[in-house]
C-alpha positions in Angstrom: -10.6 22.9 15.4 -12.8 22.9 12.3 -12.6 20.1 9.7 -15.3 21.3 7.4 -17.6 24.1 6.4 -21.2 23.8 7.4 -24.3 25.9 6.7 -26.1 27.2 9.8 -29.1 28.6 8.1 -32.3 26.6 7.7 -32.5 25.0 4.3 -35.5 25.1 2.1 -37.6 22.0 1.7 -35.9 19.2 -0.3 -32.6 21.1 -0.3 -29.6 18.8 0.4 -26.9 20.2 2.6 -23.6 18.4 1.9 -20.7 18.8 4.3 -17.6 19.4 2.2 -14.3 18.2 3.4 -11.5 20.8 3.5 -7.8 20.2 4.2 -7.1 23.1 6.5 -4.5 21.8 8.9 -3.0 18.4 8.5 -1.4 18.4 12.0 -4.6 19.3 13.6 -6.5 16.6 11.8 -3.9 14.0 12.9 -3.9 15.2 16.5 -7.7 14.8 16.6 -7.5 11.3 15.1 -4.6 10.3 17.4 -6.5 11.2 20.5 -9.6 9.3 19.3 -7.4 6.3 18.5 -6.2 6.1 22.0 -9.8 6.0 23.3 -10.9 3.3 20.9 -7.9 1.1 21.6 -8.3 1.4 25.4 -12.1 0.6 25.0 -11.3 -2.6 23.1 -8.6 -3.6 25.7 -11.2 -3.1 28.4 -13.8 -5.1 26.5 -11.5 -8.1 26.1 -10.5 -8.0 29.8 -14.2 -7.8 30.9 -15.3 -10.5 28.5 -18.9 -10.6 29.5 -21.9 -11.8 27.6 -22.2 -8.5 25.6 -18.5 -8.5 24.7 -18.6 -12.1 23.6 -21.7 -11.7 21.4 -20.1 -8.6 19.7 -16.9 -10.5 19.1 -18.7 -13.4 17.5 -20.7 -11.1 15.3 -17.6 -9.3 14.0 -15.3 -12.3 13.5 -17.7 -15.2 13.1 -15.8 -17.1 15.8 -16.1 -17.5 19.5 -13.3 -16.3 21.8 -12.6 -19.8 23.0 -11.9 -21.1 19.5 -8.3 -22.4 18.9 -6.6 -20.7 16.0 -3.1 -20.7 14.5 -1.1 -17.5 14.8 2.2 -16.8 13.1 4.8 -15.9 15.6 7.8 -15.9 13.2 11.3 -16.6 14.5 14.0 -14.6 12.7 11.8 -14.2 9.6 10.8 -17.8 9.5 7.1 -18.7 9.9 6.3 -20.3 13.2 2.6 -21.0 14.0 1.4 -21.4 17.5 -2.0 -22.3 18.9 -4.0 -19.9 21.0 -7.6 -18.9 21.6 -9.1 -16.3 19.4 -9.6 -14.2 22.5 -5.9 -14.4 23.4 -5.0 -13.6 19.8 -7.0 -10.4 19.9 -5.8 -9.5 23.4 -2.2 -9.8 22.0 -3.1 -7.9 18.9 -4.7 -5.0 20.8 -1.7 -4.9 23.1 0.6 -4.6 20.0 -1.5 -1.8 18.5 -1.4 0.1 21.8 2.3 -0.3 22.1 3.0 0.9 18.6 0.6 3.8 19.0 2.6 5.0 22.1 5.6 5.4 19.8 3.8 7.5 17.2 4.6 11.2 17.1 3.2 14.0 14.9 6.1 13.4 12.4 5.1 9.7 12.2 2.2 10.7 9.9 3.5 11.7 6.4 1.3 14.1 4.5 0.9 12.6 1.0 -2.5 14.1 0.3 -3.0 14.6 -3.5 -6.3 15.8 -4.9 -6.8 14.4 -8.4 -9.6 16.9 -9.0 -7.3 19.8 -8.3 -3.9 18.5 -9.6 -2.3 22.0 -9.4 -3.4 22.8 -5.9 -0.5 24.2 -3.9 -1.4 21.9 -0.9 -0.9 18.7 -3.0 2.0 16.4 -2.1 4.6 16.5 -4.9 5.2 12.9 -6.0 8.7 12.3 -7.4 9.2 11.8 -11.1 8.6 8.3 -12.2 6.3 7.5 -9.3 4.0 4.6 -10.4 2.1 3.6 -7.3 -1.4 5.0 -6.7 -1.6 8.7 -5.7 -5.1 8.3 -4.3 -5.4 6.2 -1.2 -6.4 6.5 2.5 -3.2 5.3 4.3 -0.3 3.1 3.4 2.6 1.6 5.4 5.7 -0.4 4.7 4.9 -3.7 6.5 8.5 -4.4 7.4 9.1 -1.4 9.7 10.6 -2.4 13.1 10.8 1.0 14.8 10.3 4.7 14.0 7.0 3.7 12.4 5.8 5.9 9.6 2.2 6.0 8.1 1.6 7.7 4.8 -1.7 9.6 4.7 -3.6 10.1 1.4 -6.6 12.1 0.1 -9.1 9.3 1.0 -8.2 9.6 4.6 -9.8 13.1 4.6 -12.9 11.6 2.9 -13.8 9.3 0.1 -15.9 10.3 -3.0 -19.5 9.4 -2.8 -21.6 7.9 -5.7 -22.4 11.5 -6.6 -18.7 12.3 -7.1 -18.5 14.6 -4.1 -15.7 14.1 -1.5 -17.4 14.4 1.9 -15.5 14.7 5.2 -14.7 11.3 6.7 -15.8 10.4 10.2 -13.2 10.3 13.0 -14.6 7.2 14.7 -17.0 4.5 13.6 -17.4 2.4 10.5 -15.0 3.3 7.7 -13.5 6.0 9.9 -10.1 7.5 10.2 -9.5 5.6 13.4 -10.5 2.3 11.8 -8.1 3.1 8.9 -5.2 3.6 11.2 -6.0 0.4 13.1 -6.0 -1.4 9.8 -2.6 0.0 8.8 -0.9 -0.4 12.2 -2.0 -4.1 12.2 0.0 -4.6 9.1 3.4 -4.0 10.8 5.3 -7.3 11.1 6.3 -8.8 14.4 9.8 -7.9 15.4 12.5 -9.9 13.7 14.5 -10.5 16.9 11.6 -10.7 19.5 8.2 -11.8 18.2 6.6 -10.4 21.4 7.2 -7.0 19.8 6.0 -5.3 16.6 2.6 -5.4 15.0 0.1 -8.2 14.1 1.6 -8.9 10.7 -1.8 -8.9 9.0 -2.3 -8.9 5.2 -4.9 -7.5 2.8 -6.8 -10.6 1.7 -8.3 -10.6 -1.8 -11.8 -11.0 -3.1 -11.6 -14.8 -2.7 -10.4 -14.6 0.9 -6.8 -15.4 0.1 -3.7 -13.7 1.4 -1.6 -12.5 -1.6 2.0 -13.8 -1.8 5.0 -11.5 -1.0 5.6 -9.2 -3.9 2.2 -9.9 -5.5 0.6 -6.6 -6.8 -2.7 -5.7 -5.1 -5.2 -5.2 -8.0 -8.4 -5.5 -5.9 -10.7 -2.6 -5.3 -11.8 -1.6 -1.8 -15.2 -3.3 -2.3 -13.5 -6.5 -3.4 -11.4 -6.5 -0.3 -14.5 -6.1 1.8 -16.1 -9.0 -0.1 -13.1 -11.1 0.7 -13.5 -10.2 4.4 -17.2 -11.1 4.3 -16.3 -14.4 2.8 -13.9 -15.3 5.6 -16.6 -14.6 8.2 -19.2 -16.6 6.3 -16.9 -19.6 6.1 -15.8 -19.2 9.7 -12.3 -19.1 8.5 -9.6 -18.5 11.2 -7.8 -16.1 8.8 -10.3 -13.4 9.8 -7.6 -12.7 12.5 -4.9 -12.3 9.9 -6.8 -10.1 7.5 -6.6 -6.3 8.1 -10.0 -5.8 6.6 -11.5 -8.0 9.3 -9.4 -6.7 12.1 -10.4 -3.1 11.4 -14.0 -4.0 12.0 -13.4 -4.6 15.6 -12.6 -0.9 15.9 -15.7 0.4 14.1 -16.9 1.9 17.4 -17.5 5.4 18.8 -16.3 6.3 22.3 
């Protein structure tokens, strides 16, 4: 499977070779990501089970909290908030378990191709948004938080690769920081816990704003990606337990290559 075109010849001195991202086969792209996602989730499950010195230090570096710290986790009962105390380690063990269980249910048709290239608005491969559509057309991935089964994940142009400062859209990494796998972990973590059984469903995370605050229900997200990242950094700096409720913090645990 080939995700991009590359130049095999030797470049002249000071010549920059830029790997362009091409959307050749959506299903092939998602199959590759799906297989990588399985490996990353299983690695994190194993890390949390081993819980040696290396795993503990990495956990503390990512979340700013030790695994033994007691945090408050929302385990809603019939849509009503119900916070319980558990260690940060147990909270992440439960979270990874949830992501793995949801991943097991995802099929090729679970990923909805909504790729739209604003630089080529008339491209035949573009998703045709319905008339009157007002939400952003350019995004990486988006989900409806309230899904309880038959989970669907909308995939946008930024999933294939974001634009660099030079204005060129380069091919996104499959695994690692800012990768396709990390994006899916972020989105899957958003799914709410099951209405009738809070042992099921996702982690119910939110997208915290630049001030490290979770927006209220129905509040429009006006923050840029960089501002969301700044909010995640702020939560770590303040050793705020909400790092375990913010999808921008959670995805960092999956910035690994296996």
